[in-house]
py3Dmol code that shows the C-alpha trace and the ligand (Angstrom):
import py3Dmol

protein = """\
ATOM      1  CA  MET A   1      -0.679  21.381  -5.360  1.00  0.00           C
ATOM      2  CA  ALA A   2       2.941  20.399  -4.834  1.00  0.00           C
ATOM      3  CA  SER A   3       5.657  19.512  -7.327  1.00  0.00           C
ATOM      4  CA  VAL A   4       7.221  16.157  -6.432  1.00  0.00           C
ATOM      5  CA  LEU A   5      10.435  14.564  -7.709  1.00  0.00           C
ATOM      6  CA  ILE A   6      10.792  10.819  -7.077  1.00  0.00           C
ATOM      7  CA  THR A   7      14.113   9.061  -7.696  1.00  0.00           C
ATOM      8  CA  GLY A   8      13.888   5.404  -8.674  1.00  0.00           C
ATOM      9  CA  GLY A   9      10.339   6.330  -9.674  1.00  0.00           C
ATOM     10  CA  ALA A  10       9.919   4.182 -12.773  1.00  0.00           C
ATOM     11  CA  ARG A  11       8.752   1.063 -10.932  1.00  0.00           C
ATOM     12  CA  GLY A  12       8.305  -0.683  -7.603  1.00  0.00           C
ATOM     13  CA  ILE A  13       7.979   1.470  -4.507  1.00  0.00           C
ATOM     14  CA  GLY A  14       8.779   4.628  -6.485  1.00  0.00           C
ATOM     15  CA  LYS A  15       5.756   3.949  -8.669  1.00  0.00           C
ATOM     16  CA  GLY A  16       3.603   3.512  -5.548  1.00  0.00           C
ATOM     17  CA  ILE A  17       4.869   6.852  -4.259  1.00  0.00           C
ATOM     18  CA  ALA A  18       3.985   8.442  -7.612  1.00  0.00           C
ATOM     19  CA  MET A  19       0.462   6.982  -7.419  1.00  0.00           C
ATOM     20  CA  ALA A  20      -0.081   8.301  -3.903  1.00  0.00           C
ATOM     21  CA  PHE A  21       0.926  11.853  -4.836  1.00  0.00           C
ATOM     22  CA  LEU A  22      -1.058  11.824  -8.097  1.00  0.00           C
ATOM     23  CA  GLN A  23      -4.171  10.597  -6.263  1.00  0.00           C
ATOM     24  CA  ALA A  24      -3.864  13.646  -3.996  1.00  0.00           C
ATOM     25  CA  GLY A  25      -3.652  16.017  -6.985  1.00  0.00           C
ATOM     26  CA  HIS A  26       0.096  16.709  -6.953  1.00  0.00           C
ATOM     27  CA  GLN A  27       2.418  16.989  -9.963  1.00  0.00           C
ATOM     28  CA  VAL A  28       4.947  14.169 -10.238  1.00  0.00           C
ATOM     29  CA  MET A  29       8.306  13.805 -11.969  1.00  0.00           C
ATOM     30  CA  ILE A  30       9.646  10.257 -11.906  1.00  0.00           C
ATOM     31  CA  ALA A  31      13.395  10.011 -12.378  1.00  0.00           C
ATOM     32  CA  ASP A  32      15.237   6.799 -13.099  1.00  0.00           C
ATOM     33  CA  LEU A  33      18.033   5.127 -15.032  1.00  0.00           C
ATOM     34  CA  ALA A  34      17.881   5.116 -18.830  1.00  0.00           C
ATOM     35  CA  GLY A  35      18.954   1.455 -18.953  1.00  0.00           C
ATOM     36  CA  GLY A  36      22.006  -0.671 -19.626  1.00  0.00           C
ATOM     37  CA  GLU A  37      23.317  -0.737 -16.048  1.00  0.00           C
ATOM     38  CA  ASP A  38      25.329  -3.803 -15.086  1.00  0.00           C
ATOM     39  CA  TRP A  39      23.944  -5.139 -11.779  1.00  0.00           C
ATOM     40  CA  ASN A  40      23.002  -8.502 -10.279  1.00  0.00           C
ATOM     41  CA  TYR A  41      19.329  -8.000 -11.307  1.00  0.00           C
ATOM     42  CA  ASP A  42      17.808  -5.806 -14.000  1.00  0.00           C
ATOM     43  CA  LEU A  43      17.262  -2.176 -13.057  1.00  0.00           C
ATOM     44  CA  ALA A  44      14.768   0.167 -14.705  1.00  0.00           C
ATOM     45  CA  THR A  45      14.993   1.373 -18.305  1.00  0.00           C
ATOM     46  CA  GLU A  46      13.451   4.137 -20.398  1.00  0.00           C
ATOM     47  CA  GLY A  47      10.902   1.573 -21.611  1.00  0.00           C
ATOM     48  CA  VAL A  48       9.828   0.746 -18.050  1.00  0.00           C
ATOM     49  CA  MET A  49       9.494   4.456 -17.299  1.00  0.00           C
ATOM     50  CA  ALA A  50       7.382   5.021 -20.418  1.00  0.00           C
ATOM     51  CA  GLU A  51       5.055   2.169 -19.403  1.00  0.00           C
ATOM     52  CA  THR A  52       4.626   3.622 -15.927  1.00  0.00           C
ATOM     53  CA  ILE A  53       3.853   7.077 -17.278  1.00  0.00           C
ATOM     54  CA  ALA A  54       1.314   5.593 -19.697  1.00  0.00           C
ATOM     55  CA  GLU A  55      -0.276   3.627 -16.850  1.00  0.00           C
ATOM     56  CA  LEU A  56      -0.482   6.521 -14.384  1.00  0.00           C
ATOM     57  CA  GLU A  57      -1.164   9.554 -16.582  1.00  0.00           C
ATOM     58  CA  SER A  58      -4.927   9.172 -16.195  1.00  0.00           C
ATOM     59  CA  LEU A  59      -4.403   9.983 -12.485  1.00  0.00           C
ATOM     60  CA  GLY A  60      -2.794  13.381 -13.090  1.00  0.00           C
ATOM     61  CA  ASP A  61       0.274  15.259 -14.307  1.00  0.00           C
ATOM     62  CA  ILE A  62       3.220  12.819 -14.442  1.00  0.00           C
ATOM     63  CA  ARG A  63       6.445  13.284 -16.397  1.00  0.00           C
ATOM     64  CA  GLY A  64       9.733  11.404 -16.555  1.00  0.00           C
ATOM     65  CA  VAL A  65      13.431  12.241 -16.681  1.00  0.00           C
ATOM     66  CA  ASN A  66      16.566  10.120 -16.921  1.00  0.00           C
ATOM     67  CA  LEU A  67      18.656  10.144 -13.762  1.00  0.00           C
ATOM     68  CA  ASP A  68      21.691   8.465 -12.296  1.00  0.00           C
ATOM     69  CA  VAL A  69      21.853   9.502  -8.643  1.00  0.00           C
ATOM     70  CA  THR A  70      25.555   8.648  -8.483  1.00  0.00           C
ATOM     71  CA  ASN A  71      26.294  11.510 -10.912  1.00  0.00           C
ATOM     72  CA  ALA A  72      25.989  15.053  -9.526  1.00  0.00           C
ATOM     73  CA  GLY A  73      25.443  16.589 -12.971  1.00  0.00           C
ATOM     74  CA  SER A  74      22.626  14.153 -13.697  1.00  0.00           C
ATOM     75  CA  CYS A  75      20.978  15.122 -10.387  1.00  0.00           C
ATOM     76  CA  ASP A  76      21.207  18.817 -11.333  1.00  0.00           C
ATOM     77  CA  LYS A  77      19.520  18.056 -14.664  1.00  0.00           C
ATOM     78  CA  ALA A  78      16.673  16.097 -13.053  1.00  0.00           C
ATOM     79  CA  VAL A  79      15.959  18.971 -10.687  1.00  0.00           C
ATOM     80  CA  ALA A  80      16.125  21.482 -13.559  1.00  0.00           C
ATOM     81  CA  ALA A  81      13.707  19.339 -15.613  1.00  0.00           C
ATOM     82  CA  THR A  82      11.277  19.298 -12.696  1.00  0.00           C
ATOM     83  CA  VAL A  83      11.441  23.042 -12.208  1.00  0.00           C
ATOM     84  CA  ASP A  84      10.995  23.564 -15.968  1.00  0.00           C
ATOM     85  CA  ALA A  85       7.983  21.247 -16.066  1.00  0.00           C
ATOM     86  CA  PHE A  86       6.145  22.416 -12.954  1.00  0.00           C
ATOM     87  CA  GLY A  87       7.577  25.842 -12.092  1.00  0.00           C
ATOM     88  CA  GLY A  88       9.310  24.661  -8.925  1.00  0.00           C
ATOM     89  CA  LEU A  89      10.127  21.752  -6.659  1.00  0.00           C
ATOM     90  CA  ASP A  90       8.456  21.244  -3.270  1.00  0.00           C
ATOM     91  CA  ILE A  91       8.978  17.587  -2.362  1.00  0.00           C
ATOM     92  CA  LEU A  92      12.024  15.435  -3.029  1.00  0.00           C
ATOM     93  CA  CYS A  93      11.626  11.676  -2.548  1.00  0.00           C
ATOM     94  CA  ASN A  94      15.025   9.994  -2.442  1.00  0.00           C
ATOM     95  CA  ASN A  95      13.865   6.467  -3.206  1.00  0.00           C
ATOM     96  CA  ALA A  96      16.430   5.039  -5.656  1.00  0.00           C
ATOM     97  CA  GLY A  97      18.277   2.072  -4.204  1.00  0.00           C
ATOM     98  CA  VAL A  98      20.112  -1.117  -5.043  1.00  0.00           C
ATOM     99  CA  LEU A  99      20.603  -4.384  -3.170  1.00  0.00           C
ATOM    100  CA  ALA A 100      23.370  -6.936  -3.126  1.00  0.00           C
ATOM    101  CA  SER A 101      23.590  -9.686  -0.540  1.00  0.00           C
ATOM    102  CA  GLY A 102      25.889 -12.439   0.666  1.00  0.00           C
ATOM    103  CA  PRO A 103      28.361 -13.185   3.445  1.00  0.00           C
ATOM    104  CA  ILE A 104      30.893 -10.433   4.038  1.00  0.00           C
ATOM    105  CA  GLU A 105      33.883 -12.629   3.121  1.00  0.00           C
ATOM    106  CA  GLU A 106      32.376 -13.105  -0.360  1.00  0.00           C
ATOM    107  CA  PHE A 107      31.048  -9.574  -0.721  1.00  0.00           C
ATOM    108  CA  SER A 108      33.029  -7.633  -3.335  1.00  0.00           C
ATOM    109  CA  GLU A 109      34.406  -4.167  -2.704  1.00  0.00           C
ATOM    110  CA  SER A 110      32.794  -2.987  -5.943  1.00  0.00           C
ATOM    111  CA  ASP A 111      29.347  -4.142  -4.760  1.00  0.00           C
ATOM    112  CA  TRP A 112      29.943  -2.459  -1.391  1.00  0.00           C
ATOM    113  CA  ASP A 113      30.862   0.796  -3.134  1.00  0.00           C
ATOM    114  CA  ARG A 114      27.896   0.675  -5.533  1.00  0.00           C
ATOM    115  CA  VAL A 115      25.397   0.054  -2.713  1.00  0.00           C
ATOM    116  CA  PHE A 116      26.743   3.041  -0.804  1.00  0.00           C
ATOM    117  CA  ASP A 117      27.073   5.221  -3.930  1.00  0.00           C
ATOM    118  CA  VAL A 118      23.420   4.757  -4.865  1.00  0.00           C
ATOM    119  CA  ASN A 119      21.722   4.364  -1.474  1.00  0.00           C
ATOM    120  CA  VAL A 120      23.640   6.994   0.505  1.00  0.00           C
ATOM    121  CA  LYS A 121      25.748   9.260  -1.700  1.00  0.00           C
ATOM    122  CA  GLY A 122      22.840   9.489  -4.123  1.00  0.00           C
ATOM    123  CA  ILE A 123      20.861  11.257  -1.401  1.00  0.00           C
ATOM    124  CA  TYR A 124      23.800  13.602  -0.772  1.00  0.00           C
ATOM    125  CA  HIS A 125      23.923  14.513  -4.482  1.00  0.00           C
ATOM    126  CA  MET A 126      20.164  14.892  -4.904  1.00  0.00           C
ATOM    127  CA  THR A 127      19.730  16.968  -1.761  1.00  0.00           C
ATOM    128  CA  ARG A 128      22.467  19.361  -2.806  1.00  0.00           C
ATOM    129  CA  SER A 129      21.008  19.652  -6.318  1.00  0.00           C
ATOM    130  CA  ALA A 130      17.491  20.315  -5.000  1.00  0.00           C
ATOM    131  CA  LEU A 131      18.318  22.663  -2.153  1.00  0.00           C
ATOM    132  CA  ASP A 132      17.927  26.014  -3.924  1.00  0.00           C
ATOM    133  CA  SER A 133      14.565  24.943  -5.321  1.00  0.00           C
ATOM    134  CA  LEU A 134      13.393  23.547  -1.987  1.00  0.00           C
ATOM    135  CA  ARG A 135      14.393  26.788  -0.279  1.00  0.00           C
ATOM    136  CA  ALA A 136      12.297  28.704  -2.810  1.00  0.00           C
ATOM    137  CA  SER A 137       9.249  26.580  -1.954  1.00  0.00           C
ATOM    138  CA  GLY A 138       6.946  27.669   0.836  1.00  0.00           C
ATOM    139  CA  SER A 139       6.426  24.108   2.088  1.00  0.00           C
ATOM    140  CA  ALA A 140       9.392  21.941   1.241  1.00  0.00           C
ATOM    141  CA  ALA A 141      10.061  18.411   2.406  1.00  0.00           C
ATOM    142  CA  ILE A 142      12.403  15.529   1.717  1.00  0.00           C
ATOM    143  CA  VAL A 143      11.422  11.888   2.252  1.00  0.00           C
ATOM    144  CA  ASN A 144      14.135   9.242   2.036  1.00  0.00           C
ATOM    145  CA  THR A 145      13.447   5.543   1.547  1.00  0.00           C
ATOM    146  CA  ALA A 146      15.382   3.639   4.224  1.00  0.00           C
ATOM    147  CA  SER A 147      14.417   0.112   5.381  1.00  0.00           C
ATOM    148  CA  ILE A 148      13.606  -1.806   8.542  1.00  0.00           C
ATOM    149  CA  VAL A 149      16.962  -3.576   8.146  1.00  0.00           C
ATOM    150  CA  ALA A 150      18.481  -0.243   9.161  1.00  0.00           C
ATOM    151  CA  LYS A 151      17.001  -0.856  12.616  1.00  0.00           C
ATOM    152  CA  LYS A 152      17.495  -4.579  13.123  1.00  0.00           C
ATOM    153  CA  GLY A 153      20.140  -5.835  10.687  1.00  0.00           C
ATOM    154  CA  ALA A 154      19.759  -8.881   8.457  1.00  0.00           C
ATOM    155  CA  ARG A 155      22.002 -11.847   7.754  1.00  0.00           C
ATOM    156  CA  GLY A 156      23.803 -11.455   4.426  1.00  0.00           C
ATOM    157  CA  MET A 157      22.952  -7.778   4.093  1.00  0.00           C
ATOM    158  CA  CYS A 158      26.076  -6.110   5.481  1.00  0.00           C
ATOM    159  CA  ALA A 159      26.354  -3.302   2.933  1.00  0.00           C
ATOM    160  CA  TYR A 160      22.628  -2.830   2.376  1.00  0.00           C
ATOM    161  CA  SER A 161      21.657  -2.613   6.057  1.00  0.00           C
ATOM    162  CA  ALA A 162      24.636  -0.368   6.806  1.00  0.00           C
ATOM    163  CA  SER A 163      23.642   1.887   3.902  1.00  0.00           C
ATOM    164  CA  LYS A 164      20.069   2.116   5.165  1.00  0.00           C
ATOM    165  CA  SER A 165      21.260   2.906   8.715  1.00  0.00           C
ATOM    166  CA  ALA A 166      23.266   5.685   7.080  1.00  0.00           C
ATOM    167  CA  VAL A 167      20.073   6.902   5.403  1.00  0.00           C
ATOM    168  CA  ILE A 168      18.446   7.249   8.833  1.00  0.00           C
ATOM    169  CA  GLY A 169      21.475   9.113  10.216  1.00  0.00           C
ATOM    170  CA  LEU A 170      21.498  11.385   7.184  1.00  0.00           C
ATOM    171  CA  THR A 171      17.751  11.966   7.524  1.00  0.00           C
ATOM    172  CA  GLN A 172      18.071  12.993  11.179  1.00  0.00           C
ATOM    173  CA  SER A 173      21.069  15.259  10.557  1.00  0.00           C
ATOM    174  CA  LEU A 174      19.430  16.996   7.591  1.00  0.00           C
ATOM    175  CA  ALA A 175      16.225  17.367   9.611  1.00  0.00           C
ATOM    176  CA  MET A 176      18.242  19.250  12.236  1.00  0.00           C
ATOM    177  CA  GLU A 177      20.165  21.241   9.627  1.00  0.00           C
ATOM    178  CA  PHE A 178      17.095  22.412   7.715  1.00  0.00           C
ATOM    179  CA  ALA A 179      14.614  22.799  10.578  1.00  0.00           C
ATOM    180  CA  PRO A 180      15.378  26.517  11.021  1.00  0.00           C
ATOM    181  CA  GLU A 181      14.344  27.006   7.370  1.00  0.00           C
ATOM    182  CA  GLY A 182      11.154  24.960   7.761  1.00  0.00           C
ATOM    183  CA  ILE A 183      12.309  22.212   5.397  1.00  0.00           C
ATOM    184  CA  ARG A 184      11.290  18.875   6.918  1.00  0.00           C
ATOM    185  CA  VAL A 185      13.234  15.658   6.334  1.00  0.00           C
ATOM    186  CA  ASN A 186      11.853  12.212   7.145  1.00  0.00           C
ATOM    187  CA  ALA A 187      12.398   8.590   6.142  1.00  0.00           C
ATOM    188  CA  VAL A 188      10.103   5.661   5.463  1.00  0.00           C
ATOM    189  CA  CYS A 189      11.230   2.154   6.437  1.00  0.00           C
ATOM    190  CA  PRO A 190       9.520  -0.515   4.328  1.00  0.00           C
ATOM    191  CA  GLY A 191       9.631  -4.173   5.363  1.00  0.00           C
ATOM    192  CA  ILE A 192       8.797  -6.658   2.587  1.00  0.00           C
ATOM    193  CA  VAL A 193       7.443  -5.261  -0.667  1.00  0.00           C
ATOM    194  CA  GLY A 194       7.237  -7.661  -3.614  1.00  0.00           C
ATOM    195  CA  THR A 195       9.407  -5.714  -6.050  1.00  0.00           C
ATOM    196  CA  ALA A 196      12.431  -6.656  -8.163  1.00  0.00           C
ATOM    197  CA  MET A 197      14.634  -6.544  -5.066  1.00  0.00           C
ATOM    198  CA  TRP A 198      12.689  -9.425  -3.550  1.00  0.00           C
ATOM    199  CA  HIS A 199      11.651 -11.430  -6.593  1.00  0.00           C
ATOM    200  CA  ASP A 200      14.722 -10.991  -8.819  1.00  0.00           C
ATOM    201  CA  HIS A 201      17.374 -10.939  -6.106  1.00  0.00           C
ATOM    202  CA  LEU A 202      16.461 -12.210  -2.620  1.00  0.00           C
ATOM    203  CA  MET A 203      14.049 -15.019  -3.547  1.00  0.00           C
ATOM    204  CA  ALA A 204      16.052 -15.916  -6.658  1.00  0.00           C
ATOM    205  CA  ASN A 205      19.063 -16.580  -4.408  1.00  0.00           C
ATOM    206  CA  GLN A 206      17.294 -18.485  -1.651  1.00  0.00           C
ATOM    207  CA  GLY A 207      16.784 -22.045  -2.741  1.00  0.00           C
ATOM    208  CA  GLY A 208      13.164 -22.292  -3.749  1.00  0.00           C
ATOM    209  CA  GLU A 209      11.217 -21.039  -0.703  1.00  0.00           C
ATOM    210  CA  ALA A 210       8.011 -19.343  -1.876  1.00  0.00           C
ATOM    211  CA  PHE A 211       7.720 -15.581  -1.349  1.00  0.00           C
ATOM    212  CA  GLU A 212       4.325 -16.061   0.321  1.00  0.00           C
ATOM    213  CA  ASP A 213       5.803 -18.529   2.854  1.00  0.00           C
ATOM    214  CA  ARG A 214       8.607 -16.092   3.680  1.00  0.00           C
ATOM    215  CA  VAL A 215       6.057 -13.340   4.234  1.00  0.00           C
ATOM    216  CA  GLN A 216       4.006 -15.569   6.563  1.00  0.00           C
ATOM    217  CA  ASP A 217       7.141 -16.371   8.568  1.00  0.00           C
ATOM    218  CA  LEU A 218       8.274 -12.772   8.942  1.00  0.00           C
ATOM    219  CA  VAL A 219       5.305 -10.397   8.866  1.00  0.00           C
ATOM    220  CA  PRO A 220       2.954 -10.255  11.891  1.00  0.00           C
ATOM    221  CA  LEU A 221       0.113  -8.817   9.792  1.00  0.00           C
ATOM    222  CA  GLY A 222       0.581 -11.698   7.349  1.00  0.00           C
ATOM    223  CA  ARG A 223       0.913  -9.878   4.038  1.00  0.00           C
ATOM    224  CA  PRO A 224       3.606  -7.995   2.155  1.00  0.00           C
ATOM    225  CA  SER A 225       3.376  -4.222   2.103  1.00  0.00           C
ATOM    226  CA  SER A 226       2.039  -2.884  -1.175  1.00  0.00           C
ATOM    227  CA  THR A 227       3.887  -0.166  -3.033  1.00  0.00           C
ATOM    228  CA  LEU A 228       0.875   2.069  -2.353  1.00  0.00           C
ATOM    229  CA  ASP A 229       1.151   1.357   1.421  1.00  0.00           C
ATOM    230  CA  ILE A 230       4.616   2.872   1.233  1.00  0.00           C
ATOM    231  CA  GLY A 231       3.507   5.672  -1.102  1.00  0.00           C
ATOM    232  CA  GLU A 232       0.743   6.782   1.243  1.00  0.00           C
ATOM    233  CA  ALA A 233       3.175   6.872   4.162  1.00  0.00           C
ATOM    234  CA  VAL A 234       5.622   8.925   2.096  1.00  0.00           C
ATOM    235  CA  ARG A 235       2.838  11.351   1.165  1.00  0.00           C
ATOM    236  CA  TYR A 236       1.927  11.672   4.848  1.00  0.00           C
ATOM    237  CA  LEU A 237       5.544  12.348   5.848  1.00  0.00           C
ATOM    238  CA  ALA A 238       5.911  14.917   3.055  1.00  0.00           C
ATOM    239  CA  THR A 239       2.809  16.852   4.068  1.00  0.00           C
ATOM    240  CA  ALA A 240       2.674  16.506   7.888  1.00  0.00           C
ATOM    241  CA  GLU A 241       3.640  20.008   8.936  1.00  0.00           C
ATOM    242  CA  ASN A 242       4.890  19.189  12.454  1.00  0.00           C
ATOM    243  CA  VAL A 243       6.826  16.000  11.636  1.00  0.00           C
ATOM    244  CA  THR A 244      10.562  15.946  10.967  1.00  0.00           C
ATOM    245  CA  GLY A 245      13.449  13.557  11.640  1.00  0.00           C
ATOM    246  CA  VAL A 246      11.117  10.540  11.796  1.00  0.00           C
ATOM    247  CA  SER A 247      11.930   7.095  10.364  1.00  0.00           C
ATOM    248  CA  LEU A 248       8.490   5.517   9.993  1.00  0.00           C
ATOM    249  CA  ASN A 249       8.150   1.726   9.777  1.00  0.00           C
ATOM    250  CA  VAL A 250       5.585   0.566   7.208  1.00  0.00           C
ATOM    251  CA  ALA A 251       6.165  -3.139   7.532  1.00  0.00           C
ATOM    252  CA  GLY A 252       3.129  -4.986   8.863  1.00  0.00           C
ATOM    253  CA  GLY A 253       4.634  -5.098  12.355  1.00  0.00           C
ATOM    254  CA  MET A 254       8.044  -6.573  11.448  1.00  0.00           C
ATOM    255  CA  VAL A 255       9.707  -3.874  13.546  1.00  0.00           C
ATOM    256  CA  MET A 256       7.841  -2.055  16.291  1.00  0.00           C
ATOM    257  CA  ASN A 257      10.175   0.716  17.413  1.00  0.00           C
TER     258      ASN A 257
END
"""
ligand_1 = """\
44
NAD
P 13.281 -1.529 -7.408
O 14.562 -2.153 -7.819
O 12.057 -1.875 -8.161
O 13.397 0.058 -7.394
C 14.614 0.736 -7.244
C 14.686 1.767 -8.351
O 15.906 2.518 -8.180
C 14.736 1.099 -9.729
O 13.765 1.686 -10.563
C 16.152 1.386 -10.198
O 16.274 1.525 -11.595
C 16.440 2.690 -9.475
N 17.875 2.965 -9.402
C 18.868 2.109 -9.075
N 20.055 2.724 -9.187
C 19.803 3.998 -9.587
C 20.620 5.106 -9.883
N 21.962 5.043 -9.803
N 20.023 6.259 -10.255
C 18.677 6.344 -10.351
N 17.854 5.315 -10.087
C 18.417 4.158 -9.717
O 13.093 -1.898 -5.865
P 12.147 -1.233 -4.765
O 11.890 -2.302 -3.763
O 11.021 -0.514 -5.369
O 13.159 -0.202 -4.077
C 12.827 1.171 -3.844
C 13.485 1.605 -2.557
O 12.874 0.892 -1.469
C 14.964 1.301 -2.473
O 15.641 2.372 -1.833
C 15.007 0.074 -1.585
O 16.258 -0.071 -0.945
C 13.879 0.359 -0.642
N 13.327 -0.786 0.102
C 12.702 -1.804 -0.547
C 12.164 -2.846 0.193
C 11.422 -3.997 -0.448
O 10.975 -4.902 0.270
N 11.249 -4.025 -1.750
C 12.279 -2.855 1.588
C 12.924 -1.803 2.212
C 13.446 -0.769 1.458
"""
view = py3Dmol.view(width=600, height=400)
view.addModel(protein, "pdb")
view.setStyle({"model": 0}, {"cartoon": {"style": "trace"}})
view.addModel(ligand_1, "xyz")
view.setStyle({"model": 1}, {"stick": {}})
view.zoomTo()
view.show()
């Protein structure tokens, strides 16, 4: 049984990752914002986290902790809470992320900085906070949530796609750095998952096209990925003993390299 810490775990893909680990008998700490963040769509709150814990606790041992990945002290506290709850930390899932979109000439510097602070620097903070605990584990792994837009770009997603390309670079460099210690580092690259990012941001800003029509246009397998599709891939990457430095597409064929 492994102890798993999932950032951005209160909802969406993070919740799917939590489900996948719980179904396999692991202990899960979901870590997310307490609420009140100012962003272009609503982020998670303590209430959302409480609902998720109530929904998933029949599957196994799930706890929650407040976390802001842009704050190093908050990352230290989330790791400490996990170690207190479960006696250690084996698997860190760096899944928290934010999205802003629009043409670069209209894209604010503050949005650029926030996207990079959460999506990239958040992984830097969390990895540093977790490292001592991961080193103490006999079978440690990190799985970062990147995106297929890291590999192919997307119109109107300058900061987001650049941040996710950075996640892949960071994943590969940390995989090299930690390989001698047996700590594996991989990334998952989702395509279209019907979470707040799509429904409250991308579709809300795109003039009435239905989500289902967009999926049919873009996804060869003809359906969105489920949060559990992504969760099961993350669980595989976290437990596959000979796999490191991989950025695995889970996107219904949207990207094939
Ligand atoms: P989501 O908005 O439901 O989940 C993101 C979570 O991150 C939220 O719970 C949010 O509160 C949390 N978060 C944001 N800022 C944070 C911070 N500073 N500290 C801690 N937590 C913070 O959207 P999602 O689609 O579930 O996104 C999860 C991950 O998947 C993100 O990294 C996202 O970029 C990535 N992704 C999503 C898709 C998709 O189609 N939905 C595709 C590719 C990649």
